[in-house]
C-alpha angles and dihedrals in degrees: 000000000000116000125199104212110202119200138173119204093344141067130058090022119093092238126037147086121305090005096135093042093053092046092051091047094052093045092046093053100055091150090072133063120234133206111193120214107185132184113203123212103203143015089243090058091053092047091054089063133207136313117247107283125222120235094253089072105094100180142004123205121181137188131180123243092186095066140015133188114245108242090204098247090237096147132148126266094262093053092048089051092051091049093049091051096047098040091043090053092048093051091045090058091050093050096047114079118276139163096269109042142061123353096329138282121314109247093231091062107034112020121103100000139062093208096090089048090055091045093054091046090053091050092052092045094050092047093048095049091042089058090046093053091047090051090052093049095045100037096249145344103228095111093045094049090051094046130109088245090065092052091047091051090051091049092050090051091051092050096044120112111270095026119141115275090236090051092051088055093059114118130195097281091050092047091051091049093051093045091051092050092049091050091054094044091050097048091104087069089070097052122110093222100107104074132098090274092054135032090343088073098057126092095220138010115219113192111202090203141008125255119048094358092055090042090064089053090047090056092047087054091048097047101033107014093244111164115244130220117190123200119188128179090168120029114231094221091055089048090054093051091051096044101044098058093118095049123099119265091253093054092045093049096049095044092045088053091051095047091044093051092046092049091050092052092047092050092046094053098039117103091215136358122211114196115193094226143358091266091061090042092059090052091049092051089049088055092054104268114160110243090220089065096050121102117171110222116177116221114265116240130186107248095181093086090062100042097101093048093043093053094051106044094154092068091077124102104261092210098053130095118201131203119187128183147073113321109238137127093263089066090063098216088167091069089045092055092049090048090051089054088060090047091053091054090060099032110026094183094061119115132196125214119195109195120186148083125255118260107232128312092314090054092048091053091046092051090053090051092050092050091051091049091049091051090050097046097040115035114197110275127199126199092222142019093256099044130094116255120246134199116228090218117071128185119205143153131230111262096041125116094266098047109021094166138028092249090055089057092060092040092063095070140040096218126046117205129204112190102171126146092196123034137153113188106351103228094175090055092055090049090053089050090053086054092052092240127157108246137205114193141171118245100252135124114341096339097115091046092050098043094046096190096311094110143027120274125196135177117275121255091025109117094177094055090046091052094049092051091050091049091050092059096038091055097045111054093171092056090044092053093045093052091045092054091049090048092052092050091050093048093049091050099047111019107038118117093243092064091049097052093044091053094050093046089058092044092052091053092045094052095046092046090057097042124096115260107256097177121054109217124176130199124226092280094052096255118137119250118222092225130039090223111033115224092239090060087085094052113099115245136041097318095120097061125141089043120231119241127210121232106246101186108098092351121115118251093244089076090077105019122100114239117243117261123242110276097204121086112238118246119222115259128239112228089205093076108101 
């Protein structure tokens, strides 16, 4: 079958989220054909190019989310009226109370009955698809969404009777910020991806994330009836809550209402939803996802890089703690350094290695702060009067002379520590499990689900608890080795790439088998075939004779035409992007 893989800020670009997972999925499902529809997040990401693409990718189409050409907005009176009605209705839904925005739902609307909830969902759905159909008819909505009329419609919705108190408090700067965010979030409406020569020609849309990527699949389902599969390892609504902490209450409430409504519509229209862990699943259920549609599929990771380290756990330094990841405030390295100070009081020979690169300017500043704190807490100490002093805390990056590879980072220590205060799916923790390392982690995100009793878990922001857990494993090598062996077995069973691709292969077949036939294809005798591309068509030999023929009368030309190949040459990937 032909899969439309929908990504945002990730595959096939060299840097981006879920890049490695998507690449492993595509390469592991060589029996299917893939069309990639990618939304980029920055000009730098586009300049870095693509990873090498496997032959089963037939076509790549890209569009930027970071910029959009203004189409002028010079439409006729009827089009302006349609936009005012649809956009006004959409903003009215966001400003009236709902389950995801502001200070909560008014009792007179939401308490005791599900009917108002359904009514508001229908209003949002009709407004969203009305804008999508207008964008298709007019060739885009960028100019209209950036117009003064859009801001005025938002202001009227905020000032209308029954609007949220936080929405009524919005002033001009807040209104402009919300309107700009909505314009960016609704840019997929203006894309030309949804015709018979685009997503309308695939058998299944697989969105690798929620938000804009899933919105493109939602529109393909609306215009062409293409079934939609949504995979989320980090829920977009949760990401908004974490990222919008510095915004005003009015901006946060309105944007939370939009993301919540969009998530509800995506989950309602999706054929199946595959959260990457139970933590993401709970968020999806909170956003209205039907439990019958949810299938937890853990992300597939390549365990072969860690085989040598995992099979020789005793080669590690028994007095060294290791932290691996992206350096940023959410990782709470400050608590780790304070915990290590308590460890050093009990075990003076212990060392700490922090391996990772800073994530953006904020990460660079945070790394500088952590280095200064380490120098303050641990002055350089020399064993003798004539020897050079050394700090027990070392900062390094993967690719350097001390840790040339990721596996070498975990090989340097016997205990791996995760000190985060915010975490989705802890990739570094799974890597440590592949390496059969004893682990000490904070109880955030999906940590408890991933570790499954094969490591020690402590509360976040508790340096003393973190120190005691580290000391427990440092002082008990037998327990450390036993937990490490159990962790490696669990990781190989649940988180290896083979389990991930096998699960999605079955899900693809299940969704297509339950979806209405959108393309009428007949065999040589004139009998209809249940699938446009029979499964045996991918089996080597003469299995496909006599050849099937597509019905041309009344059927679009895309049913028989080959899609164009990607015109850009792929750029080699850097494995260091995480």
